[in-house]
C-alpha positions as CSV (number, residue, x, y, z in Angstrom):
1,X,316.0,160.1,149.3
2,X,317.6,156.5,150.4
3,X,320.5,155.0,148.8
4,X,320.6,152.4,151.0
5,X,319.0,149.2,153.1
6,X,321.5,147.5,154.7
7,X,320.6,143.6,155.8
8,X,321.8,141.3,158.8
9,X,324.3,139.1,157.6
10,X,321.4,136.7,158.6
11,X,318.8,137.9,156.8
12,X,321.2,138.3,153.4
13,X,322.5,134.1,154.0
14,X,319.1,132.8,154.0
15,X,318.2,135.2,150.7
16,X,321.0,133.8,148.9
17,X,320.3,130.2,149.3
18,X,316.7,131.4,148.9
19,X,317.6,132.6,145.9
20,X,319.7,129.3,145.1
21,X,316.9,126.6,145.9
22,X,314.5,128.5,142.9
23,X,316.3,128.8,140.2
24,X,317.1,124.8,141.2
25,X,314.5,124.4,141.1
26,X,313.7,121.1,142.3
27,X,312.9,121.4,146.3
28,X,313.8,117.3,146.2
29,X,317.3,117.8,144.4
30,X,318.0,120.3,146.3
31,X,318.2,118.8,149.5
32,X,320.2,115.9,148.0
33,X,323.1,118.5,146.3
34,X,323.3,119.7,150.3
35,X,324.2,117.4,151.1
36,X,326.3,115.4,148.4
37,X,328.5,119.6,149.8
38,X,328.0,118.4,153.3
39,X,329.3,114.5,151.8
40,X,332.5,116.0,150.8
41,X,332.9,118.3,153.2
42,X,332.9,115.9,155.8
43,X,335.7,113.6,154.0
44,X,338.1,116.9,153.8
45,X,337.9,116.8,157.8
46,X,338.7,113.9,158.3
47,X,341.6,114.3,156.1
48,X,345.1,113.2,158.5
49,X,342.9,111.9,161.7
50,X,342.0,108.9,162.7
51,X,340.1,105.9,159.8
52,X,337.6,104.8,161.0
53,X,336.3,107.6,162.4
54,X,336.3,109.2,158.8
55,X,334.8,105.9,157.6
56,X,331.2,106.0,160.1
57,X,331.2,109.6,159.5
58,X,330.9,108.4,155.5
59,X,328.2,106.4,156.4
60,X,326.3,108.5,158.4
61,X,326.6,111.3,155.8
62,X,325.4,108.2,153.0
63,X,322.7,107.8,155.5
64,X,322.2,110.9,155.4
65,X,321.7,111.6,153.1
66,X,319.0,108.7,152.0
67,X,317.0,110.3,154.1
68,X,316.6,112.9,153.0
69,X,316.5,112.0,149.3
70,X,313.1,110.4,150.8
71,X,311.6,113.5,152.7
72,X,310.5,114.7,149.8
73,X,308.3,112.2,148.5
74,X,305.1,112.0,148.7
75,X,302.6,109.4,150.8
76,X,306.0,107.0,152.0
77,X,305.8,104.0,154.7
78,X,308.4,104.9,156.7
79,X,308.4,102.4,160.3
80,X,308.1,106.0,162.0
81,X,304.9,106.8,161.3
82,X,303.9,103.4,162.7
83,X,302.6,101.8,158.9
84,X,301.2,105.1,158.2
85,X,301.0,106.8,155.2
86,X,303.9,110.0,156.1
87,X,302.7,112.4,153.3
88,X,299.5,114.8,153.7
89,X,296.8,112.8,154.2
90,X,295.6,113.6,150.5
91,X,292.6,110.6,149.7
92,X,293.5,108.8,146.1
93,X,291.6,109.9,143.2
94,X,288.4,108.1,142.0
95,X,288.1,106.0,139.3
96,X,286.8,106.2,136.5
97,X,284.7,103.3,135.0
98,X,284.8,103.0,131.8
99,X,281.3,103.4,129.6
100,X,280.5,102.1,126.7
101,X,279.1,103.3,123.6
102,X,277.0,99.9,122.8
103,X,275.7,99.5,118.9
104,X,270.9,99.7,118.9
105,X,270.0,98.9,115.4
106,X,272.6,100.5,113.3
107,X,272.8,103.4,116.5
108,X,274.5,104.4,118.7
109,X,273.9,104.5,122.4
110,X,274.7,105.4,125.3
111,X,276.3,105.9,127.5
112,X,276.9,102.5,129.8
113,X,278.3,102.5,133.1
114,X,279.2,98.4,133.9
115,X,275.8,98.1,135.9
116,X,274.1,98.9,133.4
117,X,275.6,96.6,130.5
118,X,275.3,94.0,133.4
119,X,271.4,94.7,133.0
120,X,271.6,95.0,129.5
121,X,272.9,91.9,129.2
122,X,270.5,90.2,131.5
123,X,267.5,91.1,129.5
124,X,269.4,89.9,126.3
125,X,270.3,93.3,124.9
126,X,273.1,93.4,125.3
127,X,275.6,89.8,123.9
128,X,279.0,89.2,122.9
129,X,277.6,89.7,119.9
130,X,276.9,93.6,120.6
131,X,279.4,96.3,118.6
132,X,281.0,98.7,121.1
133,X,282.8,101.4,121.1
134,X,284.7,103.1,124.6
135,X,287.1,106.3,124.9
136,X,290.5,106.0,123.5
137,X,289.2,102.9,121.2
138,X,290.3,103.0,117.4
139,X,286.5,101.6,116.3
140,X,283.9,99.4,116.9
141,X,285.0,95.7,118.5
142,X,283.0,93.1,119.6
143,X,281.9,92.7,122.8
144,X,283.5,89.2,122.7
145,X,286.7,91.1,122.2
146,X,287.3,93.7,125.4
147,X,288.6,92.4,128.1
148,X,287.0,94.4,130.4
149,X,283.3,93.3,129.1
150,X,284.1,89.4,130.6
151,X,282.3,89.4,134.2
152,X,279.5,91.0,132.3
153,X,279.0,88.9,129.4
154,X,280.0,85.5,132.0
155,X,277.5,86.4,134.0
156,X,274.9,85.3,132.6
157,X,272.3,82.3,133.3
158,X,272.4,79.9,130.4
159,X,269.0,79.9,128.1
160,X,265.8,78.3,130.3
161,X,265.3,75.1,128.0
162,X,262.1,74.2,127.1
């Protein structure tokens, strides 16, 4: 029967730190907390010593705290990375193109992409007066009142004379 397993003090210290981090939850906040504690300890150790050294220590501590706080910010551009992203190589999210439904002869048709609406406008099946709706809109509105559709509607050539 095993009653106790003793770990070396170094391992116990690491496990205690890991437990503290789990309780805190936010690693960035934990790092900032630790930096603040280090600055406080540095100030205690400087009492009675050279005031210039104490001031310099405080300045260095403040700079370190700023850097530690920035470590956990994803995709940050820094001079040390040559202007490249310091975060993980994660591509930006793919933009989602708006798709609109169009009321044609009292019926809802679509959804249509901007390219499809441009083709419809060129064929004169889609005009400024056409009623449109997309996800997130409260109701059907005239296409001319939707800022996103301005390019589609303004790229139409004028009617051919005659």
